[in-house]
A tleap script that builds the chain and sets N, CA, C and O, in Angstrom:
source leaprc.protein.ff14SB
mol = sequence {
  NMET GLN SER GLU ASN PRO ILE ILE ALA ASP
  PHE VAL LYS LEU ALA ASN SER ALA ALA GLY
  THR MET ALA GLY MET THR ARG GLU ALA ARG
  GLU GLY ALA ARG GLU ARG MET ARG GLU ALA
  MET GLY GLY MET ASP PHE VAL SER ARG GLU
  GLU PHE ASP THR VAL LYS ALA MET ALA GLN
  LYS ALA ARG GLU GLN ALA ASP ALA LEU GLU
  ALA LYS VAL ALA GLU LEU GLU SER LYS LEU
  THR GLY CASN
}
set mol.1.N position { -88.917 68.364 104.192 }
set mol.1.CA position { -88.019 67.491 103.162 }
set mol.1.C position { -88.287 66.266 102.827 }
set mol.1.O position { -88.605 65.315 103.541 }
set mol.2.N position { -88.134 66.342 101.638 }
set mol.2.CA position { -88.765 65.262 100.577 }
set mol.2.C position { -87.719 64.226 100.296 }
set mol.2.O position { -86.629 64.524 99.808 }
set mol.3.N position { -88.102 62.883 100.645 }
set mol.3.CA position { -86.902 61.873 100.452 }
set mol.3.C position { -87.246 61.309 99.189 }
set mol.3.O position { -88.412 61.281 98.793 }
set mol.4.N position { -86.123 60.785 98.430 }
set mol.4.CA position { -86.229 60.621 97.134 }
set mol.4.C position { -86.186 58.983 96.838 }
set mol.4.O position { -85.464 58.314 97.577 }
set mol.5.N position { -86.748 58.480 96.044 }
set mol.5.CA position { -87.115 57.026 96.082 }
set mol.5.C position { -86.014 56.568 95.101 }
set mol.5.O position { -86.120 56.912 93.924 }
set mol.6.N position { -85.021 55.857 95.475 }
set mol.6.CA position { -83.918 55.571 94.176 }
set mol.6.C position { -84.764 54.894 93.008 }
set mol.6.O position { -84.782 55.290 91.843 }
set mol.7.N position { -85.495 53.753 93.548 }
set mol.7.CA position { -85.980 53.139 92.366 }
set mol.7.C position { -87.222 54.114 91.226 }
set mol.7.O position { -87.376 53.784 90.050 }
set mol.8.N position { -87.751 54.934 91.671 }
set mol.8.CA position { -88.502 55.777 91.209 }
set mol.8.C position { -87.565 56.789 90.390 }
set mol.8.O position { -88.042 57.307 89.379 }
set mol.9.N position { -86.374 57.067 90.743 }
set mol.9.CA position { -85.413 58.166 90.261 }
set mol.9.C position { -84.789 57.335 88.898 }
set mol.9.O position { -84.589 57.859 87.802 }
set mol.10.N position { -84.560 56.047 89.214 }
set mol.10.CA position { -83.935 55.239 88.159 }
set mol.10.C position { -84.972 55.101 86.943 }
set mol.10.O position { -84.649 55.206 85.760 }
set mol.11.N position { -86.121 54.880 87.361 }
set mol.11.CA position { -87.184 54.829 86.652 }
set mol.11.C position { -87.350 56.031 85.450 }
set mol.11.O position { -87.357 55.936 84.222 }
set mol.12.N position { -87.470 57.113 86.290 }
set mol.12.CA position { -87.353 58.548 85.571 }
set mol.12.C position { -86.377 58.765 84.579 }
set mol.12.O position { -86.545 59.379 83.524 }
set mol.13.N position { -85.156 58.123 85.057 }
set mol.13.CA position { -84.021 58.247 84.030 }
set mol.13.C position { -83.926 57.520 82.883 }
set mol.13.O position { -83.418 57.862 81.815 }
set mol.14.N position { -84.604 56.186 83.265 }
set mol.14.CA position { -84.629 55.046 81.984 }
set mol.14.C position { -85.699 55.729 80.998 }
set mol.14.O position { -85.430 55.868 79.805 }
set mol.15.N position { -86.993 56.174 81.573 }
set mol.15.CA position { -87.912 56.908 80.783 }
set mol.15.C position { -87.573 58.299 80.046 }
set mol.15.O position { -88.211 58.724 79.083 }
set mol.16.N position { -86.706 58.806 80.514 }
set mol.16.CA position { -86.184 60.100 79.719 }
set mol.16.C position { -85.148 59.703 78.753 }
set mol.16.O position { -84.986 60.386 77.741 }
set mol.17.N position { -84.390 58.596 78.989 }
set mol.17.CA position { -83.543 58.116 78.014 }
set mol.17.C position { -84.142 57.470 77.005 }
set mol.17.O position { -83.763 57.698 75.857 }
set mol.18.N position { -84.988 56.722 77.211 }
set mol.18.CA position { -85.884 55.984 76.297 }
set mol.18.C position { -86.654 57.128 75.277 }
set mol.18.O position { -86.775 56.988 74.060 }
set mol.19.N position { -87.151 58.311 76.092 }
set mol.19.CA position { -87.728 59.177 75.080 }
set mol.19.C position { -86.900 59.966 74.331 }
set mol.19.O position { -87.361 60.566 73.360 }
set mol.20.N position { -85.664 60.064 74.656 }
set mol.20.CA position { -84.808 60.827 73.733 }
set mol.20.C position { -84.133 59.965 72.807 }
set mol.20.O position { -83.591 60.503 71.842 }
set mol.21.N position { -84.072 58.683 72.936 }
set mol.21.CA position { -83.635 57.631 72.217 }
set mol.21.C position { -84.882 57.382 70.974 }
set mol.21.O position { -84.579 57.266 69.786 }
set mol.22.N position { -86.172 57.331 71.429 }
set mol.22.CA position { -87.061 57.286 70.362 }
set mol.22.C position { -87.175 58.868 69.552 }
set mol.22.O position { -87.427 58.897 68.347 }
set mol.23.N position { -87.026 59.782 70.115 }
set mol.23.CA position { -87.045 60.939 69.367 }
set mol.23.C position { -85.996 60.752 68.361 }
set mol.23.O position { -86.277 60.655 67.166 }
set mol.24.N position { -84.740 60.695 68.827 }
set mol.24.CA position { -83.442 60.174 67.883 }
set mol.24.C position { -83.757 59.300 66.426 }
set mol.24.O position { -83.593 59.582 65.239 }
set mol.25.N position { -84.312 58.057 67.167 }
set mol.25.CA position { -84.839 57.321 65.998 }
set mol.25.C position { -85.989 57.591 64.934 }
set mol.25.O position { -86.009 57.066 63.821 }
set mol.26.N position { -86.933 58.464 65.413 }
set mol.26.CA position { -87.729 58.995 64.593 }
set mol.26.C position { -87.284 60.106 63.536 }
set mol.26.O position { -87.895 60.235 62.475 }
set mol.27.N position { -86.172 60.916 63.881 }
set mol.27.CA position { -85.698 61.805 63.301 }
set mol.27.C position { -84.827 61.106 62.431 }
set mol.27.O position { -84.990 61.551 61.295 }
set mol.28.N position { -83.836 60.066 62.462 }
set mol.28.CA position { -83.113 59.543 61.940 }
set mol.28.C position { -84.065 58.742 60.489 }
set mol.28.O position { -83.551 58.700 59.371 }
set mol.29.N position { -85.454 58.171 60.764 }
set mol.29.CA position { -86.105 57.745 59.984 }
set mol.29.C position { -86.424 58.694 59.142 }
set mol.29.O position { -86.128 58.532 57.959 }
set mol.30.N position { -87.042 59.791 59.529 }
set mol.30.CA position { -87.572 60.834 58.577 }
set mol.30.C position { -86.587 61.147 57.553 }
set mol.30.O position { -86.850 61.025 56.357 }
set mol.31.N position { -85.126 61.666 58.115 }
set mol.31.CA position { -84.020 61.915 56.996 }
set mol.31.C position { -83.869 60.858 56.251 }
set mol.31.O position { -83.543 61.090 55.087 }
set mol.32.N position { -84.030 59.547 56.618 }
set mol.32.CA position { -83.620 58.465 55.741 }
set mol.32.C position { -84.818 58.344 54.593 }
set mol.32.O position { -84.640 58.385 53.376 }
set mol.33.N position { -85.775 58.224 55.121 }
set mol.33.CA position { -87.199 58.482 54.218 }
set mol.33.C position { -87.040 59.485 53.023 }
set mol.33.O position { -87.181 59.173 51.841 }
set mol.34.N position { -86.733 60.714 53.487 }
set mol.34.CA position { -86.748 61.865 52.706 }
set mol.34.C position { -85.516 61.442 51.654 }
set mol.34.O position { -85.757 61.479 50.447 }
set mol.35.N position { -84.124 61.020 52.154 }
set mol.35.CA position { -83.069 60.789 51.472 }
set mol.35.C position { -83.462 59.631 50.340 }
set mol.35.O position { -82.856 59.703 49.270 }
set mol.36.N position { -84.153 58.879 50.462 }
set mol.36.CA position { -84.769 57.688 49.623 }
set mol.36.C position { -85.466 58.282 48.425 }
set mol.36.O position { -85.157 57.983 47.272 }
set mol.37.N position { -86.454 59.167 48.755 }
set mol.37.CA position { -87.287 59.790 48.196 }
set mol.37.C position { -86.516 60.720 47.019 }
set mol.37.O position { -86.741 60.690 45.809 }
set mol.38.N position { -85.454 61.627 47.803 }
set mol.38.CA position { -84.811 62.208 46.656 }
set mol.38.C position { -83.912 61.350 45.692 }
set mol.38.O position { -83.726 61.750 44.543 }
set mol.39.N position { -83.400 60.276 46.101 }
set mol.39.CA position { -82.702 59.344 45.083 }
set mol.39.C position { -83.753 58.788 44.235 }
set mol.39.O position { -83.445 58.652 43.051 }
set mol.40.N position { -85.085 58.393 44.635 }
set mol.40.CA position { -86.044 57.657 43.729 }
set mol.40.C position { -86.360 58.833 42.587 }
set mol.40.O position { -86.229 58.676 41.373 }
set mol.41.N position { -86.871 60.226 43.357 }
set mol.41.CA position { -87.274 61.074 42.365 }
set mol.41.C position { -86.148 61.534 41.492 }
set mol.41.O position { -86.477 61.852 40.349 }
set mol.42.N position { -84.707 61.644 41.853 }
set mol.42.CA position { -83.733 62.123 41.252 }
set mol.42.C position { -83.689 61.761 39.682 }
set mol.42.O position { -83.516 62.570 38.770 }
set mol.43.N position { -83.881 60.384 39.564 }
set mol.43.CA position { -83.817 59.727 38.283 }
set mol.43.C position { -84.989 60.301 37.088 }
set mol.43.O position { -84.703 60.289 35.891 }
set mol.44.N position { -85.963 60.661 37.458 }
set mol.44.CA position { -87.126 61.201 37.114 }
set mol.44.C position { -86.910 62.547 36.232 }
set mol.44.O position { -86.246 63.457 36.729 }
set mol.45.N position { -87.443 62.685 34.969 }
set mol.45.CA position { -87.398 63.751 34.313 }
set mol.45.C position { -88.714 64.660 34.790 }
set mol.45.O position { -89.849 64.289 34.494 }
set mol.46.N position { -88.473 65.870 35.548 }
set mol.46.CA position { -89.662 66.402 35.948 }
set mol.46.C position { -89.462 67.845 35.205 }
set mol.46.O position { -88.284 68.040 34.905 }
set mol.47.N position { -90.204 68.716 34.906 }
set mol.47.CA position { -90.441 70.296 34.357 }
set mol.47.C position { -91.077 70.997 35.337 }
set mol.47.O position { -91.879 70.427 36.077 }
set mol.48.N position { -90.827 72.161 35.444 }
set mol.48.CA position { -91.251 73.256 36.527 }
set mol.48.C position { -92.631 73.419 36.023 }
set mol.48.O position { -93.039 72.856 35.008 }
set mol.49.N position { -93.413 74.292 36.846 }
set mol.49.CA position { -94.624 74.577 35.923 }
set mol.49.C position { -94.604 75.677 34.889 }
set mol.49.O position { -95.240 75.762 33.838 }
set mol.50.N position { -93.650 76.569 35.477 }
set mol.50.CA position { -93.236 77.780 34.157 }
set mol.50.C position { -92.963 76.834 32.861 }
set mol.50.O position { -93.721 77.200 31.963 }
set mol.51.N position { -92.138 75.735 32.447 }
set mol.51.CA position { -91.749 75.473 31.520 }
set mol.51.C position { -92.957 74.790 30.670 }
set mol.51.O position { -93.143 74.817 29.453 }
set mol.52.N position { -93.907 74.014 31.949 }
set mol.52.CA position { -95.091 73.069 31.408 }
set mol.52.C position { -96.151 74.297 30.782 }
set mol.52.O position { -96.765 74.168 29.723 }
set mol.53.N position { -96.218 75.440 31.626 }
set mol.53.CA position { -96.934 76.559 30.994 }
set mol.53.C position { -96.493 76.971 29.744 }
set mol.53.O position { -97.369 77.095 28.888 }
set mol.54.N position { -95.149 77.254 29.380 }
set mol.54.CA position { -94.527 77.651 28.295 }
set mol.54.C position { -94.788 76.953 26.869 }
set mol.54.O position { -95.143 77.418 25.786 }
set mol.55.N position { -94.459 75.610 27.312 }
set mol.55.CA position { -94.920 74.560 26.194 }
set mol.55.C position { -96.428 74.371 25.637 }
set mol.55.O position { -96.737 74.106 24.475 }
set mol.56.N position { -97.342 74.579 26.797 }
set mol.56.CA position { -98.544 74.686 26.452 }
set mol.56.C position { -99.116 75.711 25.803 }
set mol.56.O position { -100.124 75.458 25.144 }
set mol.57.N position { -98.654 76.952 25.840 }
set mol.57.CA position { -98.960 78.267 25.091 }
set mol.57.C position { -98.544 77.765 23.908 }
set mol.57.O position { -99.359 77.671 22.990 }
set mol.58.N position { -97.332 77.396 23.753 }
set mol.58.CA position { -96.593 76.861 22.267 }
set mol.58.C position { -97.496 75.946 21.472 }
set mol.58.O position { -97.760 76.098 20.279 }
set mol.59.N position { -97.850 75.181 22.092 }
set mol.59.CA position { -98.752 73.999 21.646 }
set mol.59.C position { -100.082 74.511 21.178 }
set mol.59.O position { -100.676 74.048 20.205 }
set mol.60.N position { -100.602 75.703 22.088 }
set mol.60.CA position { -102.015 76.056 21.722 }
set mol.60.C position { -101.758 77.161 20.360 }
set mol.60.O position { -102.573 77.184 19.438 }
set mol.61.N position { -100.505 78.074 20.368 }
set mol.61.CA position { -100.415 78.665 19.141 }
set mol.61.C position { -100.207 77.956 17.806 }
set mol.61.O position { -100.460 78.390 16.683 }
set mol.62.N position { -99.643 76.662 18.193 }
set mol.62.CA position { -99.464 75.636 16.987 }
set mol.62.C position { -100.303 75.390 16.319 }
set mol.62.O position { -100.320 75.374 15.088 }
set mol.63.N position { -101.417 75.081 17.329 }
set mol.63.CA position { -102.762 74.456 16.744 }
set mol.63.C position { -103.710 75.454 16.309 }
set mol.63.O position { -104.695 75.051 15.690 }
set mol.64.N position { -103.561 76.842 16.557 }
set mol.64.CA position { -104.313 77.785 16.320 }
set mol.64.C position { -103.990 78.286 14.829 }
set mol.64.O position { -104.833 78.815 14.104 }
set mol.65.N position { -102.472 78.014 14.423 }
set mol.65.CA position { -101.771 78.359 13.236 }
set mol.65.C position { -102.342 76.991 12.182 }
set mol.65.O position { -102.782 77.177 11.047 }
set mol.66.N position { -102.231 75.763 12.778 }
set mol.66.CA position { -102.889 74.974 12.123 }
set mol.66.C position { -104.186 74.961 11.523 }
set mol.66.O position { -104.460 74.641 10.366 }
set mol.67.N position { -105.015 75.373 12.500 }
set mol.67.CA position { -106.368 75.522 11.993 }
set mol.67.C position { -106.408 76.656 11.376 }
set mol.67.O position { -107.452 76.723 10.728 }
set mol.68.N position { -105.782 77.558 11.272 }
set mol.68.CA position { -105.725 78.714 9.932 }
set mol.68.C position { -105.252 78.214 8.715 }
set mol.68.O position { -105.734 78.543 7.631 }
set mol.69.N position { -104.310 77.416 8.858 }
set mol.69.CA position { -103.659 77.085 7.627 }
set mol.69.C position { -104.888 76.000 6.921 }
set mol.69.O position { -105.175 76.219 5.744 }
set mol.70.N position { -105.459 75.068 7.502 }
set mol.70.CA position { -106.512 74.306 7.416 }
set mol.70.C position { -107.642 75.113 6.585 }
set mol.70.O position { -108.086 74.715 5.509 }
set mol.71.N position { -108.016 76.218 7.188 }
set mol.71.CA position { -109.091 76.830 6.816 }
set mol.71.C position { -108.482 77.602 5.358 }
set mol.71.O position { -109.235 77.524 4.387 }
set mol.72.N position { -107.547 78.124 5.220 }
set mol.72.CA position { -106.967 78.806 3.980 }
set mol.72.C position { -106.627 77.524 2.819 }
set mol.72.O position { -106.710 77.869 1.640 }
set mol.73.N position { -106.302 76.265 3.065 }
set mol.73.CA position { -106.207 75.165 2.171 }
set mol.73.C position { -107.747 75.034 1.794 }
set mol.73.O position { -108.046 75.274 0.624 }
set mol.74.N position { -108.604 74.726 2.558 }
set mol.74.CA position { -110.155 74.613 2.456 }
set mol.74.C position { -110.414 75.833 1.247 }
set mol.74.O position { -110.816 75.519 0.127 }
set mol.75.N position { -110.190 76.941 1.549 }
set mol.75.CA position { -110.668 77.927 0.849 }
set mol.75.C position { -110.169 78.192 -0.747 }
set mol.75.O position { -110.800 78.625 -1.712 }
set mol.76.N position { -108.667 77.716 -0.601 }
set mol.76.CA position { -107.958 77.847 -2.131 }
set mol.76.C position { -108.465 76.478 -2.638 }
set mol.76.O position { -108.359 76.452 -3.864 }
set mol.77.N position { -108.962 75.369 -2.159 }
set mol.77.CA position { -109.331 74.098 -2.924 }
set mol.77.C position { -110.842 74.570 -3.530 }
set mol.77.O position { -111.158 74.314 -4.692 }
set mol.78.N position { -111.644 75.218 -2.689 }
set mol.78.CA position { -113.069 75.594 -3.273 }
set mol.78.C position { -112.702 76.602 -4.281 }
set mol.78.O position { -113.644 76.735 -5.062 }
set mol.79.N position { -111.601 77.448 -4.606 }
set mol.79.CA position { -111.539 78.275 -5.582 }
set mol.79.C position { -111.102 77.604 -6.780 }
set mol.79.O position { -111.466 77.988 -7.891 }
set mol.80.N position { -110.161 76.389 -6.564 }
set mol.80.CA position { -109.772 75.777 -7.792 }
set mol.80.C position { -111.096 74.991 -8.217 }
set mol.80.O position { -111.364 74.813 -9.405 }
set mol.81.N position { -111.821 74.580 -7.290 }
set mol.81.CA position { -112.693 73.698 -7.876 }
set mol.81.C position { -113.898 74.270 -8.625 }
set mol.81.O position { -114.586 73.675 -9.453 }
set mol.82.N position { -114.055 75.699 -8.133 }
set mol.82.CA position { -114.912 76.527 -8.515 }
set mol.82.C position { -116.236 76.638 -7.766 }
set mol.82.O position { -117.142 77.318 -8.246 }
set mol.83.N position { -116.376 76.024 -6.659 }
set mol.83.CA position { -117.500 75.902 -5.722 }
set mol.83.C position { -117.729 77.091 -4.957 }
set mol.83.O position { -118.642 77.129 -4.132 }
savepdb mol mol.pdb
quit
């Protein structure tokens, strides 16, 4: 039969309680940090990757059209000047 030392038993209970408290505090700190980040980021305007890619494709198409129009204008100007 093993006898239990009350001082050791109390120390073990205290250590278990401290570990539980620390885990709870860590969890609360993490949740609080996440909430603060959501609030900070909520005021900013972000776009999805899909929206970004769509606008990028539109800009590329507009650039190609502008280049084509520039070439056409240059061609018409050269015909007008007779070169």
